[in-house]
C-alpha positions as CSV (number, residue, x, y, z in Angstrom):
1,M,25.0,-138.2,53.9
2,S,26.5,-137.1,50.6
3,Q,28.0,-140.5,50.1
4,E,24.9,-142.5,50.6
5,S,24.2,-142.8,46.8
6,L,27.8,-144.0,46.2
7,V,28.5,-146.1,49.3
8,K,26.9,-149.5,50.0
9,R,27.8,-151.3,53.2
10,S,28.4,-155.1,52.9
11,S,27.6,-157.6,55.5
12,F,30.9,-159.5,54.9
13,I,32.8,-156.6,56.7
14,D,32.0,-157.8,60.2
15,M,35.5,-158.0,61.8
16,H,37.4,-155.3,63.6
17,T,39.6,-153.7,61.1
18,T,43.2,-153.1,62.1
19,T,44.9,-153.0,58.7
20,L,44.4,-151.3,55.3
21,I,46.1,-152.7,52.2
22,L,46.1,-150.0,49.5
23,D,46.7,-150.1,45.7
24,L,49.1,-147.4,44.5
25,D,48.4,-146.1,41.0
26,G,44.9,-144.6,40.7
27,T,44.3,-145.1,44.4
28,I,46.7,-143.0,46.4
29,L,49.0,-141.7,43.6
30,D,47.9,-140.0,40.4
31,T,50.7,-141.4,38.1
32,L,48.8,-141.2,34.8
33,D,50.7,-138.3,33.3
34,D,54.1,-139.9,33.9
35,L,52.9,-143.3,32.7
36,T,51.5,-141.6,29.6
37,A,54.8,-139.8,29.0
38,G,56.8,-143.0,29.5
39,V,54.8,-145.2,27.1
40,N,54.6,-142.5,24.5
41,H,58.4,-142.0,24.6
42,A,58.9,-145.7,24.1
43,L,56.4,-145.8,21.3
44,E,58.0,-142.9,19.5
45,V,61.5,-144.4,19.8
46,H,60.1,-147.3,17.7
47,G,58.2,-145.1,15.2
48,F,54.7,-145.5,16.6
49,A,52.2,-142.7,17.2
50,P,51.6,-141.5,20.8
51,H,48.4,-142.0,22.7
52,S,46.3,-139.6,24.7
53,R,46.1,-139.5,28.5
54,D,42.6,-140.9,28.4
55,A,43.7,-143.7,26.1
56,V,46.5,-144.7,28.4
57,R,44.1,-144.6,31.3
58,G,42.4,-147.6,29.7
59,F,45.7,-149.5,29.1
60,V,47.0,-149.5,32.8
61,G,46.1,-151.7,35.7
62,D,48.0,-155.0,35.4
63,G,51.7,-154.2,34.9
64,V,53.8,-152.2,32.5
65,K,54.3,-155.0,30.0
66,N,50.6,-155.2,29.4
67,L,50.6,-151.4,29.3
68,C,53.1,-151.5,26.4
69,L,51.3,-154.4,24.7
70,R,48.0,-152.6,24.7
71,A,49.6,-149.4,23.5
72,L,51.1,-151.2,20.5
73,R,47.9,-153.0,19.7
74,A,46.0,-149.7,19.8
75,D,48.2,-148.7,16.9
76,G,46.6,-151.5,14.9
77,I,49.4,-154.1,15.0
78,E,49.9,-157.5,16.8
79,P,53.5,-157.0,18.1
80,S,56.0,-159.7,18.4
81,E,57.3,-160.6,21.8
82,E,60.7,-159.1,20.8
83,L,59.1,-155.7,20.0
84,V,57.1,-155.7,23.2
85,Q,60.3,-156.3,25.2
86,Q,62.1,-153.5,23.3
87,V,59.3,-151.0,24.0
88,L,59.1,-152.2,27.6
89,A,62.8,-151.7,28.1
90,D,62.6,-148.2,26.7
91,F,59.6,-147.4,28.9
92,K,61.4,-148.6,32.0
93,T,64.5,-146.6,31.3
94,Y,62.5,-143.4,30.7
95,Y,60.1,-144.0,33.6
96,G,62.9,-144.7,36.0
97,E,64.3,-141.3,35.2
98,H,61.0,-139.4,35.0
99,G,58.5,-141.3,37.2
100,L,58.4,-138.4,39.7
101,D,58.0,-135.6,37.2
102,C,54.2,-135.1,37.4
103,T,53.1,-137.8,39.9
104,R,51.3,-136.6,43.0
105,P,49.1,-137.9,45.8
106,Y,45.4,-137.5,45.1
107,D,43.7,-134.7,47.1
108,G,43.0,-135.8,50.7
109,V,45.2,-138.9,50.6
110,V,48.0,-137.6,52.9
111,T,45.4,-136.4,55.4
112,F,43.7,-139.8,55.2
113,L,47.0,-141.5,55.9
114,E,47.8,-139.2,58.8
115,E,44.4,-140.0,60.2
116,C,45.1,-143.7,59.8
117,R,48.2,-143.3,61.9
118,R,46.3,-141.3,64.5
119,R,43.7,-144.1,64.7
120,G,46.3,-146.8,65.0
121,L,45.5,-148.4,61.7
122,K,48.3,-150.3,60.0
123,V,48.8,-149.4,56.3
124,G,50.5,-151.3,53.5
125,V,50.7,-150.7,49.8
126,V,50.6,-153.5,47.2
127,S,51.0,-152.6,43.5
128,N,51.7,-154.2,40.1
129,K,54.6,-151.8,39.6
130,H,58.1,-153.3,40.1
131,D,58.9,-153.6,43.7
132,A,61.8,-151.1,43.7
133,M,59.7,-148.4,42.1
134,V,56.8,-148.9,44.5
135,K,59.2,-148.5,47.4
136,T,60.7,-145.4,45.9
137,L,57.4,-143.7,45.2
138,C,56.0,-144.5,48.7
139,A,59.1,-143.3,50.5
140,H,59.2,-140.1,48.4
141,F,55.6,-139.1,48.9
142,F,54.5,-140.8,52.1
143,G,57.5,-141.6,54.2
144,G,56.6,-143.3,57.4
145,L,52.9,-143.1,56.7
146,V,53.3,-146.2,54.5
147,P,55.7,-148.5,56.4
148,V,55.2,-151.5,54.1
149,A,55.2,-151.2,50.3
150,R,55.3,-154.2,48.0
151,G,55.3,-154.5,44.2
152,E,55.7,-157.2,41.6
153,D,58.9,-159.1,42.2
154,T,58.6,-162.4,40.3
155,A,62.3,-163.2,40.9
156,H,61.5,-163.5,44.6
157,G,58.1,-165.3,44.2
158,I,55.8,-162.2,44.2
159,P,53.8,-162.2,40.9
160,K,51.4,-159.4,39.8
161,K,48.0,-159.0,41.2
162,P,45.3,-160.4,41.1
163,D,47.6,-163.1,42.6
164,P,47.3,-162.4,46.4
165,A,50.9,-163.3,47.3
166,G,51.9,-159.6,47.6
167,V,48.9,-158.9,49.9
168,F,49.8,-161.8,52.1
169,L,53.4,-160.8,52.3
170,A,52.4,-157.2,53.2
171,L,50.1,-158.5,55.9
172,K,52.9,-160.7,57.3
173,E,55.3,-157.7,57.4
174,L,52.6,-155.6,59.2
175,G,52.0,-158.4,61.7
176,S,48.3,-158.6,60.7
177,R,45.9,-161.4,59.9
178,P,43.8,-161.4,56.7
179,E,40.6,-161.3,58.8
180,E,41.6,-158.0,60.2
181,A,42.3,-156.3,56.9
182,V,40.4,-154.4,54.2
183,Y,41.7,-153.9,50.6
184,I,41.3,-150.6,48.8
185,G,41.8,-150.0,45.1
186,D,40.5,-148.4,41.9
187,S,40.2,-151.2,39.4
188,D,38.8,-154.6,38.5
189,Q,42.3,-156.1,39.2
190,D,41.9,-154.8,42.7
191,I,38.5,-156.3,43.1
192,M,39.9,-159.7,42.0
193,T,42.9,-159.4,44.2
194,A,40.8,-158.7,47.2
195,R,38.6,-161.7,46.4
196,N,41.6,-164.0,45.9
197,A,43.0,-162.9,49.2
198,G,39.7,-163.3,51.0
199,L,39.5,-159.6,51.9
200,P,36.6,-157.1,51.6
201,C,37.3,-154.5,49.0
202,I,36.5,-150.8,49.0
203,S,36.6,-149.4,45.4
204,V,37.5,-145.8,45.0
205,T,36.0,-143.7,42.2
206,W,38.6,-141.0,41.9
207,G,41.2,-143.2,40.1
208,F,41.6,-144.8,36.7
209,R,38.2,-146.5,36.4
210,S,34.7,-145.1,36.5
211,E,32.0,-146.0,39.0
212,S,30.0,-147.8,36.4
213,F,33.0,-149.8,35.3
214,L,33.7,-150.8,38.9
215,R,30.1,-151.8,39.5
216,E,30.1,-153.9,36.3
217,H,33.1,-155.7,37.6
218,G,31.7,-156.6,41.0
219,A,32.3,-153.6,43.3
220,T,29.9,-153.5,46.2
221,L,31.6,-150.8,48.4
222,L,32.3,-147.5,46.6
223,C,33.8,-144.3,47.9
224,R,34.2,-140.9,46.4
225,E,36.9,-139.3,48.6
226,P,39.6,-140.7,50.9
227,S,38.0,-139.5,54.1
228,G,34.9,-141.5,53.3
229,I,36.8,-144.7,53.7
230,F,36.5,-144.5,57.4
231,S,32.7,-144.7,57.3
232,L,33.0,-148.1,55.7
233,L,35.2,-149.6,58.4
234,P,33.7,-151.6,61.3
C-alpha cells in the first residue's frame, strides 16, 4: 500500500470508533493565506515588517495571541503586553472581515466528511480559534457534515488546547464517550491535546507541520491524505 511507509498502526486503538474529533486549521481547512494576511496587516499598522507565508506557518498552532506575539518577536523585539494586545485587536478586526478570502478545504476533505456521514461516524471540530469563528468557518464550508464545532471560549470555561475541555464538550454534544473517539490533527498541540484527553491521535502530514516535526513530537499514526484515515480506524 502507498501509505505503508507513512502509516503506523498503534495497539492502543483497540475500541470500535464511532466518533472523530478534528482540528480545524491545517487539518481540514487551509487557512494559512488568510492568517498571513491578517497578521501582516496588523504588523504594518504598527510599523513592523510583514512576514512570509512560510514564516507564519511556524507561528500558528496555539491561538492568535501567540501568533501575534511570535510575529513581533520575529522582528527582533520583546513586545510589551500592551503592544501585543493592540496588534491582536487589529488582527481580529481584519481577520473577522477577511477570514474567508482565501481559506478553503484541503483536497479530499469534503469527500472524506461525506464518507464519514455515509459510514455513520460522528464528527466534531475542536480548534484554538475563537468559538464564534470556528462555528462560522465550519458552517460556511461544511454545513451539516460538521454538526459540532467548538473553539476557544475562556469566558465560558473552554480554554485553548492542549487543554482537553473542548474535546470533552464536543464529545458530550455528540453523545459519544472518549473510548469511542479518535483525535485527528496536524500539530504538536494536537498530539498533546489527544494525550490529555486520553484519545488516540492520527497526525496528518498535509497541514502546517512536516512529518519529521510530527514524529519528533510523538506522532505514532501518520496519514498523507484524508481518505487514508479510514484505514487507521478499527
